[in-house]
C-alpha positions in Angstrom: 97.6 123.2 94.5 96.0 120.7 97.6 93.3 121.2 98.6 91.4 123.5 101.4 89.1 121.8 104.3 86.2 124.0 105.0 84.2 123.1 108.2 80.9 121.7 106.9 78.0 120.5 109.1 77.9 116.5 107.8 81.5 116.7 106.2 84.2 119.1 105.6 84.1 120.8 102.2 87.2 120.1 100.8 88.0 122.8 98.0 90.4 122.7 94.9 90.0 126.5 94.9 91.1 129.6 97.4 87.0 129.7 98.7 87.6 133.8 99.4 87.6 133.2 95.1 84.1 131.3 95.4 80.8 133.1 95.2 78.9 133.4 98.1 75.5 132.1 96.8 78.2 128.5 95.7 79.8 128.6 98.9 76.0 129.2 100.6 74.7 125.8 98.5 78.0 123.4 99.3 77.4 124.3 103.3 73.6 123.4 102.3 74.9 120.6 99.8 77.0 119.9 103.8 74.0 119.5 105.9 72.3 116.5 103.8 72.5 113.7 107.0 73.3 111.1 103.9 76.4 112.8 102.9 79.7 110.7 103.4 81.9 113.5 101.2 81.9 116.7 99.1 84.7 118.1 97.0 84.9 121.3 95.4 86.8 121.9 92.0 88.5 124.4 90.7 85.6 125.7 87.5 82.9 126.0 90.8 80.7 128.5 90.0 76.5 128.1 91.2 74.1 126.0 90.3 70.5 124.7 90.5 70.4 122.9 94.1 73.9 122.1 93.7 77.3 123.8 92.6 78.7 123.0 89.8 82.1 121.5 89.8 81.2 119.8 93.0 81.7 116.0 93.5 78.8 114.7 96.2 79.2 111.1 98.1 76.4 110.0 99.8 75.3 106.5 101.3 71.9 105.2 100.1 71.1 108.3 98.5 71.1 110.2 95.2 69.9 114.1 94.9 68.8 114.8 91.3 69.8 117.8 90.9 73.2 116.8 92.2 73.6 115.6 88.7 71.4 118.6 86.8 69.2 118.7 84.2 72.2 118.1 80.9 72.5 114.2 82.5 75.1 112.2 80.8 76.5 115.6 79.7 80.2 115.3 78.7 83.3 115.5 76.7 84.2 113.4 74.0 88.3 113.5 72.1 90.2 112.4 69.2 93.1 112.4 68.0 94.0 112.1 64.3 96.8 111.1 61.3 96.3 115.1 60.3 98.7 118.3 60.4 98.6 122.1 60.6 99.8 121.0 56.8 97.2 119.4 56.1 94.9 122.5 56.7 93.9 125.1 53.9 93.8 128.2 54.5 90.6 128.9 54.5 88.3 126.8 57.1 84.7 128.2 56.8 84.3 125.6 54.4 85.0 123.0 57.5 82.9 124.4 59.5 80.0 124.8 57.1 80.3 121.0 56.5 80.2 120.5 60.0 77.1 122.1 60.6 75.4 120.6 57.9 76.1 117.2 58.4 75.3 117.7 62.7 72.2 119.2 63.8 73.3 122.4 66.1 70.7 123.8 68.7 67.0 122.8 68.6 67.9 121.0 65.8 67.9 117.6 64.9 68.1 114.9 62.1 64.9 114.4 59.9 65.5 111.2 59.9 66.6 109.2 62.8 71.0 108.3 62.8 71.3 104.6 61.4 74.4 103.7 62.8 74.5 100.5 60.7 75.6 103.4 58.3 78.2 105.2 60.1 82.8 104.3 59.3 83.6 101.4 62.1 80.2 102.2 64.6 80.3 99.6 67.1 76.2 98.5 66.8 75.9 95.5 68.9 72.9 96.3 72.0 72.1 99.7 70.0 68.4 98.5 69.9 68.6 96.5 73.5 69.1 100.2 74.4 66.3 101.5 72.0 63.6 98.6 73.7 64.5 99.9 77.3 62.9 103.1 77.2 59.6 101.5 77.1 60.4 101.1 81.2 61.6 104.8 81.3 58.9 107.1 83.2 55.4 107.8 81.6 55.4 111.7 81.5 58.3 111.2 78.6 57.4 109.0 76.7 55.2 110.5 74.3 59.7 112.3 73.9 60.6 108.9 71.9 60.4 109.7 68.0 61.7 113.7 69.1 64.6 111.4 71.1 66.0 109.1 68.6 66.5 112.1 65.5 67.8 114.1 68.6 70.6 111.7 68.7 73.7 112.4 67.0 72.9 116.2 67.5 74.5 119.0 69.5 72.2 121.4 71.4 73.1 124.9 72.7 74.2 126.6 75.3 77.8 125.5 75.8 77.8 122.9 74.2 80.5 123.0 70.5 82.4 121.3 68.3 86.0 122.2 67.6 88.5 120.9 65.1 91.9 121.5 67.3 95.7 121.5 67.0 98.2 120.5 70.2 101.8 122.3 70.4 103.1 119.4 68.2 100.9 120.4 64.9 98.8 117.5 65.5 94.8 117.9 64.3 92.1 116.6 67.4 88.5 116.1 66.8 86.8 117.3 70.5 82.9 118.1 71.3 80.2 118.4 73.8 77.2 117.1 74.1 74.4 115.3 76.6 70.9 114.0 76.7 69.5 116.6 75.1 66.0 117.3 75.7 64.6 113.4 76.5 67.3 113.7 79.5 66.3 117.5 80.3 63.0 116.2 81.0 63.9 113.0 83.2 65.6 114.9 85.6 62.9 117.2 85.7 60.0 114.6 86.3 62.4 112.7 88.6 63.4 116.8 91.1 59.0 117.3 90.6 58.7 113.5 92.0 61.9 114.1 95.4 60.3 116.9 96.5 57.1 115.5 97.2 58.7 112.9 99.0 58.1 113.4 102.8 61.5 113.0 104.1 62.7 115.8 102.3 59.7 118.3 103.6 62.5 119.5 106.4 65.4 120.2 104.3 66.9 123.7 103.8 66.8 124.0 100.1 64.1 121.8 98.4 65.8 122.1 95.4 68.4 118.8 97.6 65.4 116.4 98.1 67.1 113.0 97.9 66.0 109.6 96.8 66.9 106.5 99.2 67.6 103.5 98.5 65.7 100.1 98.4 62.3 102.5 97.5 60.4 102.0 94.4 60.9 106.0 93.6 64.9 105.4 94.1 64.7 102.2 91.5 62.4 104.2 89.1 65.3 107.4 89.0 68.2 105.1 89.1 66.6 103.1 86.4 65.7 106.5 84.0 69.1 108.2 85.0 71.7 105.3 84.0 69.2 105.2 80.5 69.6 108.1 79.4 73.7 108.8 80.7 73.5 105.6 78.0 71.8 108.1 75.5 73.9 110.9 76.1 77.4 108.4 75.9 75.8 106.8 72.4 74.8 110.8 71.0 78.7 111.6 71.4 79.7 108.1 69.6 77.3 109.3 66.9 78.4 112.7 66.2 81.8 112.1 66.6 81.1 109.2 63.8 80.1 111.9 61.8 82.3 114.3 62.6 84.9 111.9 61.3 83.1 111.4 57.9 83.0 114.9 57.2 86.8 114.6 58.0 87.6 111.9 55.8 85.7 113.4 52.9 87.4 117.1 53.2 90.7 115.4 53.5 90.4 112.5 50.9 94.1 113.3 50.0 95.6 112.7 53.4 93.0 109.9 54.3 93.2 110.2 58.0 93.0 107.6 60.3 91.8 108.4 64.0 92.9 106.7 67.3 90.5 105.4 70.4 88.2 108.0 71.2 88.9 109.3 75.0 85.5 110.5 76.2 83.8 111.2 79.3 80.9 112.4 81.4 80.9 115.4 83.8 77.6 115.4 85.0 76.4 111.9 86.1 75.8 109.4 89.1 78.2 106.1 89.5 78.6 104.0 91.6 81.5 103.4 93.4 83.4 102.3 96.5 85.8 104.6 99.6 86.5 103.8 102.7 85.1 99.7 103.1 82.3 101.7 102.1 79.4 101.6 99.0 78.9 104.9 98.3 76.9 106.7 94.5 78.7 109.1 94.0 77.5 112.4 91.9 79.7 114.2 89.5 78.1 117.7 88.4 80.9 119.3 86.5 83.6 117.2 87.2 85.1 114.3 85.2 85.8 111.1 87.5 90.0 111.0 86.9 90.9 107.7 88.3 94.6 106.4 88.3 95.8 106.5 84.4 92.2 106.9 83.1 91.6 110.0 79.9 89.7 112.9 80.5 89.7 116.4 78.8 88.8 119.3 80.9 87.8 122.1 77.9 88.1 126.0 77.8 85.7 129.2 76.4 86.0 128.7 72.3 88.4 131.3 72.1 91.1 129.8 74.6 92.3 125.9 74.6 91.0 123.2 76.0 93.4 120.2 77.9 93.5 116.4 77.6 94.1 114.9 80.7 95.2 112.0 82.9 93.9 111.2 86.3 96.3 110.8 89.3 93.6 108.4 91.6 93.2 111.0 94.1 90.5 109.6 96.6 90.6 112.8 98.6 88.9 114.3 95.2 86.4 110.8 95.4 89.3 110.3 92.3 88.1 113.9 91.0 88.8 116.1 88.6 87.3 119.3 86.9 85.2 119.2 84.0 86.2 122.9 82.2 87.1 126.8 82.7 83.5 127.1 84.7 81.6 130.3 84.5 83.0 132.9 86.2 79.8 135.6 85.4 75.8 134.7 84.5 75.0 134.6 80.4 72.9 137.8 81.0 75.9 139.4 83.0 78.5 138.0 79.5 75.6 139.7 77.7 75.5 142.5 78.9 78.7 143.0 79.6 80.1 142.7 76.4 79.7 143.3 73.2 80.1 141.1 69.0 83.0 143.4 69.0 84.2 141.6 72.1 83.8 138.5 70.9 85.9 138.6 67.5 88.8 140.2 69.5 88.5 137.1 71.5 87.6 134.4 69.5 90.4 136.1 66.3 91.7 133.3 64.7 89.5 130.3 65.8 86.7 129.9 62.9 83.8 130.5 64.9 79.8 132.5 65.1 80.5 136.0 65.7 77.0 137.1 66.7 75.4 138.2 69.3 73.7 134.7 69.8 77.0 133.6 71.7 77.8 135.8 73.4 77.1 134.8 76.4 79.8 131.5 74.9 82.4 134.6 75.1 86.2 133.9 76.6 85.7 136.5 79.1 83.4 134.8 80.8 85.6 131.5 81.7 87.4 131.7 84.1 91.3 131.4 82.9 91.6 127.4 81.8 95.5 127.8 82.5 94.4 129.1 86.1 92.1 126.0 86.9 94.7 123.2 85.7 96.9 124.5 87.7 94.9 123.9 90.9 94.2 120.6 90.7 97.7 119.1 89.9 97.7 116.8 92.2 95.0 115.4 90.6 95.4 115.3 87.3 98.5 115.5 84.3 98.7 117.3 81.4 98.8 115.2 78.5 98.4 117.3 75.3 97.0 120.7 75.3 95.1 121.7 72.5 94.2 125.3 70.6 90.7 125.7 68.6 90.6 126.9 64.7 87.6 126.1 64.2 84.6 125.9 66.5 80.6 125.1 66.4 78.6 126.3 68.6 75.2 125.6 69.5 
């Protein structure tokens, strides 16, 4: 489908979904965003749903301003995926050992490594700039500097919630490795600190929603936020790179006889800010639950833990600010999912997938998400499908 335009106070709201199917609280958030005086455009992806301040699945383009809540608390959260030389014929009948080995190599939940991962010991890992990256931690907000030790030990760890690591097969039987994570606790603390700072600024006192507080260009608070934001986005990218290297090491050991090789890794943020130019204007484009889908750019759009995911290539649609959805998108809250579904439902909906099937992940049940095929179909003018993946092992945080 192409987009539907809904009137907004400052700009029209371009929606790649039927507005009638969007929950009322999410539509209210979108209308609130469209009232901001700095906004230049608002695009809404088919996986849109309610979030804090700004909806998940929204792309907000502003001139001379940026809204921390429009990034979210997991700065730089995103996806990585890589195609391997392995095929379905290389897989053992029982995949429980493989899941166990992945969980041993990569801490999940609130876990962290006992000592910081040495990237120099990871097979083929590019270490250039690693020291400079950590040296720049001295320049982040004083309020979070005491978290440095934790941040170094959480580098290369999964986190919780909807974060995952998957071992997948495409329609041709090729094995793919895929994972979803972000900037861990350090990104969350930086985000929450700056959201609080923004809400204190005089120009934000009359906003319809205090969570939409912004920083203004060429001011010290904006400079401080941009510094911490871009550092956290880099942390998230490094975090996924370290995990992918650890994941590949597991695969090399577990499939030693097959001597697996790996194609270049596809990686994309879906909670971040980028400096981009549209209609002759330099804009700050915030994607919260959306990926960049410029012409020919590869992206990853995952489904839930029992369905499938898609590797896509962007079509460069300027109406969406070169964006596409970041996943299936929730159709019910975590609490609602826990009330609606049982562990028996989880077992049924994840049949054939080696994964946790206990009460701790019922809120991640496939039934809590929108149908990924429908989400993909609604953005045929934003991306083309390169490969469809189906997980056979899923590690949840």
